[in-house]
C-alpha positions in Angstrom: 55.5 -102.7 -1.7 58.6 -100.5 -1.8 58.3 -96.9 -2.5 59.8 -96.1 -6.0 59.6 -99.6 -7.2 56.0 -100.3 -7.6 56.4 -101.8 -10.8 58.6 -104.3 -9.3 57.7 -104.8 -5.7 53.7 -105.2 -6.1 52.2 -107.6 -3.5 51.9 -111.2 -4.4 48.6 -112.2 -6.0 46.8 -115.5 -5.8 48.7 -116.9 -8.8 51.9 -115.9 -7.0 50.8 -118.0 -3.8 50.8 -121.1 -6.3 54.0 -120.0 -7.5 55.4 -119.8 -3.7 54.0 -123.4 -3.1 55.7 -124.6 -6.1 58.9 -122.8 -5.6 58.8 -124.1 -2.1 58.3 -128.0 -3.1 61.4 -127.5 -5.6 63.5 -126.2 -3.0 62.7 -128.5 -0.1 63.3 -131.4 -2.8 66.9 -130.2 -3.9 69.5 -131.5 -1.6 71.0 -129.2 0.9 74.3 -127.4 0.6 76.0 -124.6 -1.5 76.9 -126.8 -4.1 73.1 -127.1 -5.0 72.7 -123.4 -5.0 69.5 -122.4 -7.5 69.8 -119.1 -9.5 66.9 -116.5 -9.6 66.9 -117.6 -13.1 66.4 -120.9 -12.7 64.0 -120.6 -10.1 62.0 -118.3 -12.3 62.2 -120.7 -15.4 61.2 -123.8 -13.2 58.1 -122.2 -11.9 57.2 -120.6 -15.0 58.1 -117.3 -15.2 59.6 -115.6 -18.2 63.1 -113.9 -17.3 63.4 -110.3 -17.1 63.6 -107.5 -14.4 60.1 -108.2 -13.3 60.5 -111.7 -12.9 63.6 -111.5 -11.1 61.9 -109.0 -8.6 59.1 -111.8 -8.2 61.5 -114.5 -7.6 63.1 -112.4 -4.7 59.3 -111.7 -3.5 58.6 -115.4 -3.6 61.6 -116.0 -1.7 60.8 -113.6 0.9 57.6 -115.0 1.6 59.2 -118.8 1.6 61.7 -117.5 4.2 59.0 -115.4 6.3 56.6 -118.4 6.4 59.2 -120.9 7.0 58.3 -122.9 3.9 61.8 -124.0 3.4 64.0 -124.3 6.5 67.0 -122.9 6.6 66.9 -121.0 3.1 70.0 -118.8 2.4 71.9 -117.4 -0.3 75.2 -116.8 -2.0 76.7 -115.3 -4.9 75.7 -118.6 -6.6 72.0 -118.4 -5.6 69.7 -120.0 -3.2 70.0 -122.8 -0.9 69.0 -124.9 2.0 72.1 -124.5 4.4 73.4 -127.7 5.9 74.6 -126.2 9.2 73.5 -123.6 11.8 76.7 -122.0 11.1 75.7 -121.2 7.6 72.3 -119.9 8.9 74.2 -117.5 11.4 76.7 -116.2 8.8 73.9 -115.6 6.4 71.7 -113.6 9.3 74.7 -111.8 10.1 75.2 -110.8 6.5 71.3 -109.9 6.4 71.9 -107.7 9.5 75.2 -106.0 8.0 73.3 -104.9 4.9 70.6 -103.8 7.0 72.8 -101.6 8.8 74.1 -100.3 6.0 71.0 -99.1 4.4 70.2 -97.5 7.8 73.4 -95.8 7.6 72.8 -94.3 4.2 68.9 -93.4 4.8 70.4 -91.7 8.1 73.1 -89.7 6.0 70.4 -88.7 3.6 68.0 -87.3 6.1 70.7 -85.3 7.7 71.4 -83.8 4.5 67.8 -82.8 4.0 68.0 -81.3 7.5 71.3 -79.3 6.5 69.6 -78.2 3.1 66.7 -76.8 5.2 64.4 -79.5 3.9 63.2 -81.0 6.7 63.2 -84.5 7.9 61.5 -87.7 6.2 59.8 -89.9 9.1 
């Protein structure tokens, strides 16, 4: 769960585990390559989620579980959706993109932490 986004980032339930398996099976059956990208909404519809903000967050949580558990190998994303990469180069580029986003978030967190110190409000740990 992510602080401040509790309604959208609640832990996966037993029913959600079923959805993870269903989504992984569909993604594994889809041909690899960016031309076969599946949008968040398409995936939500396929696994039986109603569209909306909560379902979009749920799909992201399901994708996270699929990636961390290795249920779909080389699962990457682009602005067109989620897809299985065809080459190691596509995976490397996606990994670098993730690292860049992580560095950007850390930079913002560090700047806000510094602003707290400057305002005499202490430091968040």
